[in-house]
N, C-alpha and C positions, 0 to 999 in steps of 0.2 A: 519251551515256547518259541520257535520262529521268530528272529528278530526281524523289523520292519525292510533294514537293508536286505536281508537275504529272504525273507514274501514277493520283494519289489526282482528281485537276482532272477527269483527263479521264475514268476508269472511275465516280467517281459518279452521271453521268448512264447511266450502261447498265446500272444497278442489280448491280451490282459492290460486292463492301464493303471497308474500308478495308485487311482481313486480305488479300486476292487478290492488291491492289495490296504490299504486302511482300510475300509469297512471289516476285513476278517481281524486284521491289526486291532482295531475293535474290539467286538467280540471278546476277541482272545484274554484284553487285558480286562475285561471288565468284571470275564471268567474269575481271572483270578485273583481281583480283585473284589469281586462281593459276592460269586457263587460259592467257586471251591471251598472258602473258609467256611462254610454253612453247613458242606454237603458231609454229612452224618452227623452235626453238629447241631440242629437246631432243639431250639426248646421248645416249649409246649407252644409257649403266648407266638413265638414266629411261627407259626400254621393254623396260616383260618381259612374260610368255606364261604367263598364266594355267593353258592347254594351249595345243597346238600349232596354232597360227596366230589363238590370241585371247588380243588386246597388252590387255596398262593397260599405261598410265606413272603415274607420279609424280602429273601434276596430277587424274588419274580419281582416286586414292587420299587427295589432300588436300582437292578438291571436297567431296569425301563428305562428306569428316567434315567436314567448315565447314559447308556448308545439313542434316546431319543433326543435330550439335546444335542446332541454329534451332530445325526443326521439334521437336521435343523439348524442350528450351525450354520454345515455347510450346505443343505439347500433349502432355500428359508422360505420359500414358498412349496413347495412340496407339504401333502399331506400325509402327516403321516398316521398310523391305523396300528395299533398299540396294543394287547391283549387286554393290559389291564388298564391300560387309557379306556378304552368301550366297556369296560367292567362297569364302571363307573361313571360312564358318559354314551351309553348306545346312540346318540345321535351322529359317532363320530362314524361308526361301519359304516351310519347312513349315506353318507359323504365322500364314500370311497366309489359307490354308481357312476359317480359326475365329476369326477377327478383325474384332470390330465396324468401328473405327476403324483406316485403317491408312493411309500414305505407300508411294509409290514413287519412289526417288532410281533419277533412271542421272546420275552428274555428265557421263559426252561421249558420250555417245549415238554413236557414226560413229568408234569412236577409230581405226582402220585412216587413217580419210581424217585427220583428228588429224596420228595419225605420218605418216603422207606427203603433209603441208601441202595439204589441200587442206582451201579454208574450207568443204565440207557438214557439219556438227556442229555439236549443237545441248545444252543443256543440260537433259536436263524433270525436271519432279515431276505425279504422277499424289497427289490428297487420294480419299480409299475407302469407304460404309459398309460393309462385309461387299464384294458381286460391283460393286456398283452406283460407279461412277464421279461427281463432285459438283463438282470442279473439276479444270484440268491446267493446267501452264507447260510452253513453251517455247521456248528462249530460243537465238538463236543467233546465237553473239556476231560474228561473224566479218558477219555478211551486216546485222545489229542489226535483227534483226526478231524483233519479240515476237507471241506466239499464245496466250491465255487461252480457255478457256473452262468457262463455270460452266455447267450441269444447269441446262436453261428458262431459261435468262439468254444465251444463242447460243453464237455462236464470234467470235473477233478477231483483227486482228491490227492494234494501235498501237488506233486510234479507227473503224476502219473494220470494219461486223458485215460475215460471210465468210456467204455460201450461193452452191452449187455450182451451175452453169444448166447446162442439160440436154446430153446429150449432143448431135454435131452429124450429119448427115441427109444421104444422098446422097440427087441426084435425088431418084432410084427406090427412096428409102425404107429402104432398108441405111441401119444403123453405120459412123460415118467416127469411128474407134476411136483415141484420141490415142494418141501412143510408140505405137507398134507394130512392137515389138523383139521380140528374145528367141526362146525356144522355142513353138511354138503348140500348142496346148489342142483342136487337130480342133473340127472342127463349123464352128459359122458364125461362133466368138468367134478376137475379134484374137488374136496372139502375147499369151505373160508379158512383161509393163511390166516392165524392169527398174529395181529400184531404185537410190536414190541411198547404197545401205550405210550408212543411220542411218532410222530411223524416223522424227528429229527432223527431217527430210528431209522423206520419201517421204509423213507426211500434211500435211502443208501443203500438200508439190505436188499431191498430191488433191483436196484444199478446192480448192484456185487453178485445177484446171479443165487439170492437167500430167500426168495419168494421169489414166483412168475406174478402173483396178482395177491392184491388184498383192496376188502371190500368196505367204506366207511361210509355210518353215516350220522356225523358231523362234517362240517364242510366250512369252517370260520378260513379267511383267506389268509393268516396268518399260520395256521398247520400245512393250507396244501399250497398255495402258490411257493415258496420257497422248493421245494420237491419234488415238483410236476417242472419245470424249468431242467434240474440238472434230471430228468430221467427221460425229458425230450430230451433232452441235452446225449445221451449215455442212446436211446434210442428203445426208448418204452409212452409207453401213451397213457395220459388222466381222461377223464372225460364220465360220459356220464350212459344209461341204459341204453339211450335212442343212441348211443355213437356221434353222438356232437364232444367235442370237447372241451376240456374245463375251462371256466371261466372263474375266475377269481374272484369279482363284482356280485355274482348268484352266490346263495346262499344254495339251489338246486344240492338235492339228496336225493339217492346215494350216487358216492363219489367213485369208482373204479382208476386205481390203481395198476398199468398192466406190462408187461416186460418187453411187451415190444405189440405189431399192431393185431396181428395173429389173433393175439391170445385176450387184443381189446376186445377184439371179433366175438370172439367163441364166449367168451363170459357173460358181457353186456347180457346177450337176449336173457340170459338167467335170472337176471340178476332183477 
């Protein structure tokens, strides 16, 4: 794990604030202390169901408490909307629509993957001003990859600035879609791309051009606020079938995450 000093030294040159580095360090620290020691070591009583098929673990709950405690101390006037806190008190999510400064917290995105021993999971936080995502953090502890975005300052993986390349083209000019798997949308579009069962993995995969778009049925803000800013700062788009852009204060569905405006406009009418 990178030291705090190294994080700050690296990111000052990217016009990121020290506070941005500190939030990433917080996620890395929580992952090392609370999440990673439970990876592939969970006992049966440490895994529960919030709803049928919707898993939660002691690591999710403890990690969210630890992250929320630090954010609340640093930003006492901000609303903290954590996945597990909302599971216990749904009214918290309702307050997001009228909140000014607020944060989303997803302590382990991809809990099923985590429970089943897959490294494809992440810790995620986003900072918002009303419906506008200001900053976002995605830490993939088992891949040791950090994806951080700041509105107007770019999307980054470590010291590498991220920008989505153009879609591939066949000699006849047709689009050569990436990851052509899943159920077809029909027409001249490719089949739906399967997700990696974690938005904290999906959005970075989109930014790294391992797929061209993903269509989501679930739209909770802790799942999509972090990745939507990462995607936007790298040149992609998150929005709805009517071509309006993603609003984290809304639970409208479905939601389309696309690697470019052109892909978004091609996919949206088919969804």
